[in-house]
N, C-alpha and C positions, 0 to 999 in steps of 0.2 A: 504494500500500500504506500502511496506517495504522499501521505499526509502525516504531519507531526503535531503533537501537543506541546505548547510552550507555556509553562507555568511561571509567571513572572513575580518574583519578590513576595511570595506568601510566607512572610517571616514574622517572628514573634513580636518585634517592636510595633507592628501594626495592630496588635490585638489588645484587649483590655489589660491595663497596667504596663503597656509597652511605652516606649519613649516617643512614639508618633501614632497614637491610637486613631484608627479610622472609624468611620460610621459603618456599622454592620459588617465587620470583617468576618465574624463567625459564620454568618449566612453565606457570604461570598465564598469563603473557604469550603463550606459544605457543598456548594454547587461545583466548585472547582474539583473537589474530591469525586463527585459523580462523573465528571468528564475524565478524570484520571482513571477511575475504575473502568470506564468504557474502553479507554485506550489500553489498559492492562489486559483486558479480555480480548480485544480485537486487533491491536496494533502495538504490542508491547515493546517493540524495538525502537519506536519513534517518540519517546517521551524525553523532554528536556526541561529540567528544573533550573530556573535562573535565580541566582542568589546575589543580591547587591551587598557589597562590602564597602563601607565608607573608606575612602582613601584620605579624607580630610576629617580629623576628629571634630572640627567645628560643625559638621553636619548634625551631630548630637544623637544620631541613631544609626543602626546597622554598624556599630563599632566592632572591630575585630575582637574575637575571644569574649563575646558577651552572649547572654541568653537571647537578647533581642535580635542578633544577626542570624540565629539558627532558623532553618526552615520549620514552619509550623507543623505540629503533629498531625493535622488534618490531611496533609499531603506529603508526608515524609517519603523520600525516594527509596525505591528498592535498590539493591546492590548493582544491578545491571543498568539502571537509568542514569542518564547523563546529568551532571550538575555543571552549569556554566556560571562562572563567577564574573561579575561585572562591577564597574565603578562609575557608570554613567546611566542616565535614564534609558537610553536606547540599548536594548539587550544585544544588539549586533555590533555596537561600537567598541572596537578594541577587544573583542572576544572571539572565540572559535565557533560561535553559533552558526554563522553563515556557512563556513566550510564544512562543519559536521552535517548540516542539512543537505548540502549539495553532494557530499560524498555518498550519502544514502539515497540520492535521487529524489529527494523531497521537493515537491512543487507546490504543495498546499500546507498552510499552517493554521492551527486553531489556537487562539490566544485566550488565556485567563489570567487573573492576578490583580496586583495592586501597585500603585494607585492609578485609578482611571485617568486622572488629569495629567499625569506625569509619565511614569514608565510604561503604562499601557498605551497611551497615546503615541509616545515616541517609538515604541517597539512595533506597533501596528503600521504606522506610517513608513518606518524603515523596511519592514517586511515587504510591503507593497512596492516600495521603491526598488527593492532588490529582485523583484519579479515573482514573489510568492503570492499565490491566491490565498487571501486571508479571511478567516472567520473569527469574529469576536463573540464569545459567550458573555453577554453583558451582565447577567446576574451572577456571574462567577468573578466579578470585579468589585472593588470597593474604593472609596475615596474619602475625602473629609471636607469640612467647611473651608472655604477660602475667603480672603478679605483683600480689599484694595481701598486705601484711604479709609473712609468711615463706612464702607459698604461691605456687608457680610453676605456671601453667597452660600446658602445651605448645601450640604454634601449631595443631597438628592438632585438639586438643580445642576450642580457641577457635573455630576455623573451623566445626567441625561443630555446636557449641552455637549459634552465631549463625545458621548456615544452617537448622538445625532450627527455631529460633524464627521465622525469616522464613517458612519453609514452612508453619508452623501456621496463619497467618492473613493473610499478606501477599502472598506470591509463589508462582508456579509455579517450583519449584526443580528444575533438570535439569542433566545433564552436557552437555558440548559434543557428544559423540557422539549423544546422544539428540536434541539440538536439530537437528543436521544431518540425522539420519534423519527426524525429524518434518517437516522443511522441504524435503525432496528432491522 
């Protein structure tokens, strides 16, 4: 099968009591786990876990050798699954992700993970730019409230604004239930 699952930054710092807690990360991770389980049963050789490791301690989260940098228990990789370590929002930038996908003949990717407005957005756009047909499982992603000057944008609005933008020209955007139904 020429499709791969890319799980982006589903790491402990995004969960309750983490250093960068998101809105509804547990629900998003549970949906990502459903996609992971489908791939494990149907396409086990094409699973890529992406782990962000802060190269600048000033980031304040995903610091090396902390609990927060670890992949969350909801989607822990199995021994044969690839772990791609990154230092930028784009999962392809200065990583081996593109080369690993191409050496396996992958032409399509399914993306899940965190944060919708940052690493998911950057990764989906890069995947398309690199020629991969891309599907985003939107309810397997999470984000947080954002603010600019005195305006606060709630996480749900941030999420849907970015998902809508990606759907317009970049990705097939679907729910986990639709993904599972379409691939049964």
